[in-house]
C-alpha positions in Angstrom: -7.2 25.8 -9.2 -9.3 22.8 -7.7 -7.2 20.0 -8.8 -8.1 16.3 -8.9 -5.0 14.0 -8.8 -5.8 10.4 -9.6 -3.4 7.9 -8.2 -1.9 10.5 -5.8 -0.9 7.8 -3.4 1.3 6.1 -5.8 5.1 6.9 -6.4 4.8 9.6 -8.9 1.4 10.8 -8.0 2.5 11.2 -4.3 5.6 13.1 -5.3 3.5 15.4 -7.5 1.1 16.2 -4.6 4.1 17.0 -2.4 5.8 19.1 -5.0 2.6 20.8 -6.1 1.7 21.8 -2.6 5.1 23.2 -2.1 5.0 25.3 -5.3 1.3 26.1 -5.6 0.2 26.8 -2.1 -3.2 28.2 -3.3 -4.3 25.1 -5.1 -6.9 22.9 -3.6 -5.7 19.2 -4.0 -8.0 16.4 -4.0 -6.5 12.8 -4.3 -8.5 9.9 -5.8 -6.9 6.6 -5.4 -8.2 3.0 -5.2 -5.2 2.1 -2.9 -4.2 -1.0 -4.8 -0.9 -2.7 -3.8 1.1 0.2 -5.1 -0.9 2.9 -3.3 0.5 4.0 0.1 -1.2 6.9 2.0 1.9 7.1 4.2 3.6 8.8 1.3 1.4 11.9 1.6 0.3 11.7 5.2 2.3 14.7 6.2 1.3 17.0 3.3 -1.1 19.6 4.6 -4.4 20.7 3.2 -5.3 17.8 0.9 -8.5 15.9 0.6 -8.3 12.1 0.1 -11.1 10.1 -1.5 -10.7 6.3 -1.8 -12.2 5.3 -5.1 -11.8 3.5 -8.5 -11.4 5.5 -11.7 -13.5 2.9 -13.4 -16.4 3.8 -11.1 -18.1 6.8 -12.9 -20.4 7.6 -10.0 -17.5 7.9 -7.6 -15.6 10.0 -10.0 -18.6 12.3 -10.8 -19.5 12.7 -7.2 -15.9 13.5 -6.1 -15.5 16.0 -8.9 -18.9 17.7 -8.2 -18.4 17.9 -4.4 -15.0 19.5 -4.8 -15.8 21.7 -7.8 -12.9 20.2 -9.8 -11.8 22.4 -12.6 -8.4 20.6 -13.6 -7.4 16.8 -13.6 -4.0 15.3 -13.5 -4.3 11.6 -14.3 -1.6 9.4 -12.7 -3.6 6.3 -11.8 -2.5 3.3 -13.7 -1.3 -0.2 -13.4 2.4 0.4 -14.4 4.6 -2.6 -13.7 5.6 -4.3 -17.0 6.3 -7.7 -15.3 2.8 -7.8 -13.8 1.3 -6.9 -17.1 2.9 -9.9 -18.8 1.2 -12.3 -16.4 -2.1 -10.4 -15.8 -2.7 -8.1 -18.7 -6.5 -7.7 -18.3 -6.1 -5.6 -15.0 -4.0 -3.2 -17.2 -6.7 -2.9 -19.8 -9.4 -2.3 -17.2 -7.6 0.5 -15.3 -5.5 2.1 -18.0 -8.0 2.0 -20.8 -11.5 1.7 -19.2 -10.5 4.0 -16.3 -9.1 6.6 -18.6 -12.3 6.5 -20.8 -14.4 6.9 -17.7 -12.4 9.8 -16.4 -12.4 11.5 -19.8 -16.2 11.3 -20.1 -16.9 12.6 -16.6 -14.5 15.4 -17.1 -16.1 16.3 -20.4 -19.5 16.1 -18.8 -18.5 18.5 -16.1 -16.5 20.9 -18.4 -13.1 20.8 -16.7 -10.8 23.5 -17.8 -7.6 21.3 -18.0 -7.1 17.6 -18.3 -3.5 16.1 -18.2 -2.7 12.5 -19.1 0.5 11.3 -17.6 1.9 8.7 -20.0 5.2 6.9 -20.7 8.0 6.7 -23.2 7.3 3.0 -23.5 4.3 3.7 -25.9 6.9 4.5 -28.5 8.4 1.0 -28.5 12.0 0.0 -28.7 15.2 1.8 -30.0 18.3 0.4 -31.6 21.7 1.4 -30.2 22.1 4.2 -32.8 18.6 5.3 -33.2 17.7 8.9 -32.3 15.7 9.5 -29.1 12.0 9.4 -29.1 10.3 12.7 -30.1 6.7 13.6 -29.9 6.5 12.7 -33.6 7.8 9.2 -33.2 5.1 6.7 -34.2 3.4 4.7 -31.4 4.7 1.1 -31.2 4.0 -0.5 -27.8 5.6 -3.8 -27.1 4.2 -5.0 -23.8 0.6 -5.3 -22.4 1.5 -2.3 -20.1 2.7 0.0 -22.8 -0.2 -1.0 -25.1 -2.7 -0.2 -22.6 -1.1 3.2 -22.0 -0.9 3.8 -25.8 -4.6 3.0 -26.1 -5.3 5.4 -23.3 -3.2 8.2 -25.0 -5.3 7.6 -28.2 -8.5 8.1 -26.3 -7.2 11.3 -24.9 -6.2 12.7 -28.2 -9.4 11.6 -29.8 -11.4 13.4 -27.1 -9.3 16.6 -27.7 -9.9 16.4 -31.5 -13.5 15.3 -31.5 -14.9 17.2 -28.6 -12.4 20.1 -28.5 -11.7 18.7 -25.0 -8.9 20.7 -23.2 -6.6 17.7 -22.9 -2.7 17.3 -22.9 -0.2 14.5 -22.5 3.1 14.1 -20.9 5.3 11.1 -21.6 8.3 10.5 -19.4 11.3 8.3 -19.1 12.1 6.0 -16.1 11.5 7.7 -12.8 13.7 7.3 -9.6 13.6 8.9 -6.2 11.8 8.8 -2.9 8.6 6.8 -2.2 9.0 4.3 -5.0 7.5 1.0 -4.6 10.3 -1.5 -4.0 9.4 -3.9 -7.0 11.0 -1.3 -9.3 14.7 -1.5 -10.3 16.4 1.2 -8.2 14.5 0.7 -4.9 14.7 -3.1 -5.3 18.5 -3.0 -5.7 18.9 -0.4 -3.0 17.0 -2.5 -0.5 18.5 -5.8 -1.5 21.9 -4.3 -1.2 21.2 -2.9 2.3 20.1 -6.4 3.4 22.9 -8.3 1.7 20.5 -10.1 -0.6 21.2 -11.0 -4.2 20.5 -8.2 -6.9 18.6 -9.9 -9.7 19.5 -8.4 -13.1 17.6 -9.4 -16.2 19.6 -11.0 -19.2 23.0 -9.4 -19.7 22.0 -6.2 -17.9 22.8 -4.1 -20.9 19.2 -2.7 -21.5 19.4 1.0 -21.8 17.0 3.5 -20.0 16.9 7.3 -19.7 16.4 8.1 -16.1 14.6 11.2 -14.7 14.3 12.2 -11.1 10.7 12.1 -10.0 10.9 15.7 -8.8 12.0 16.8 -12.3 9.2 14.9 -13.8 6.6 16.3 -11.5 7.9 19.9 -12.3 7.4 19.0 -16.0 3.8 17.8 -15.3 3.0 21.1 -13.4 4.4 23.3 -16.2 2.5 21.5 -18.9 -0.7 21.6 -16.8 -0.3 25.4 -16.2 1.1 26.6 -19.6 1.1 23.7 -22.1 -0.8 23.9 -25.4 -4.1 22.0 -25.4 -4.0 18.9 -27.6 -0.3 18.6 -27.5 2.1 15.9 -26.3 5.2 16.8 -24.3 8.1 14.4 -23.7 10.1 14.8 -20.4 13.3 13.0 -20.0 16.4 13.3 -17.8 19.0 13.2 -20.7 20.6 10.4 -18.7 20.8 7.1 -20.6 22.5 4.3 -18.7 22.7 0.5 -18.9 20.7 -1.2 -16.1 23.9 -2.9 -15.0 25.7 0.4 -14.6 22.9 1.6 -12.4 23.2 -1.6 -10.3 26.9 -1.2 -9.9 26.4 2.5 -9.0 24.1 1.5 -6.2 26.4 -1.1 -4.8 29.1 1.5 -4.7 27.0 3.9 -2.9 25.8 1.3 -0.4 29.3 0.0 0.0 28.6 -3.6 -1.0 30.4 -6.0 -3.4 29.5 -6.7 -7.0 29.4 -10.4 -6.1 25.7 -9.7 -5.0 24.7 -9.3 -8.7 22.7 -12.3 -9.9 21.9 -12.5 -13.6 18.5 -14.1 -14.1 16.5 -15.2 -17.1 15.3 -12.1 -19.2 11.6 -11.3 -19.1 9.5 -11.8 -22.5 9.7 -9.0 -24.9 12.1 -6.9 -22.9 12.8 -3.7 -24.8 16.4 -2.9 -25.3 16.6 0.8 -25.2 14.5 3.9 -24.5 15.6 7.5 -24.8 13.7 10.8 -24.7 14.2 13.9 -26.8 12.7 16.7 -24.6 13.6 19.7 -26.8 10.0 20.7 -27.2 9.1 21.2 -23.5 12.5 22.9 -23.0 11.8 25.3 -26.0 8.2 26.1 -25.4 7.8 25.9 -21.7 11.4 26.6 -20.3 11.5 23.3 -18.3 14.7 21.3 -17.9 15.8 18.6 -15.5 17.7 19.8 -12.5 19.0 16.6 -11.0 22.2 15.0 -12.3 21.8 11.2 -12.2 24.8 10.5 -10.1 23.7 13.1 -7.5 20.1 12.1 -7.7 21.0 8.4 -7.2 23.1 9.3 -4.2 20.2 11.2 -2.6 17.8 8.4 -3.3 20.0 5.9 -1.6 20.3 8.3 1.4 16.5 8.6 1.5 16.0 4.9 1.7 18.5 4.6 4.4 16.8 7.4 6.4 13.4 6.1 5.8 13.4 2.5 6.8 10.0 2.5 8.6 8.4 3.6 5.3 9.8 0.5 3.2 9.6 -1.9 6.1 5.9 -1.3 6.3 5.6 -2.2 2.6 7.8 -5.4 3.2 5.6 -6.5 6.1 2.2 -5.5 4.4 1.4 -3.2 7.3 1.1 -0.2 4.9 -2.1 -1.7 3.5 -3.9 -1.1 6.8 -2.9 2.6 7.1 -6.2 3.7 5.6 -8.4 1.8 8.0 -6.3 2.9 11.0 -6.7 6.6 9.9 -10.0 6.8 8.2 -12.0 3.9 9.5 -13.6 1.1 7.5 -16.1 3.5 6.1 -13.7 6.0 4.9 -14.5 8.5 7.8 -11.6 10.3 9.3 -11.7 9.9 13.2 
């Protein structure tokens, strides 16, 4: 298929591009990314046979021109503002990208009669779980608690409304916390790895006992692919790693893998409205589509630590800010490849 991947230079989007190219060699992949702070073209620079377009999903003209020029017949929508902390202090950027951007992409895709549209969402739209509550299923009521999750929930509602009202061929995936290579260092696992490697304090919110379900990014990308290819239109599919852990246990595991003392842990004031627990029931995707996570958390975490050790130039460019000049160096100021 001719596949448009929005946000394909971000963490999960880049891993999807890499994974999709490896498993679907005949697909034509077009990446549309605005290259905000979290977009890094170095993450996909070595992937053969992709077309990159720098553009904003809120810009209908750019979206339509890109889709027409490349005869796009399927869309995977990763592009989003996704960091909860940033949403607390700057919520309107999340509304613009996650809500307005999704509406724009839906309308252009409907106008051009795409055959498949997949919205990549998050388990955070379901809200918070108590310690003894069952995991989120696709039937769990939507109950977002942060500006980020509220903006993603709004986008999901738009997607399902387009599917119902216009018979638009849309699907949604909702995943748990991702980890793995190419993750921007502000997120928990890469931040802890890099701080540990550099003997810096590891900041842990509150008491560190917030629980998350962790999924390796490659497993998530495989789930996205299988839903794109074989999922039922109009349906939601949860994808989780079946690996619930307290944040503090993740931090301690990283310190053990890096070989640094737990004295580096520094407890800091909790963020406002911090959800206590997330957990995913992924029976539906396993039963209907035969997908299941392949990575055990302990092994995947060790592989992730090893990746950051072996790819210091990638994250050092982020720390220095040099990664933000990659586009101009390789495409020129006008977006033309030399």
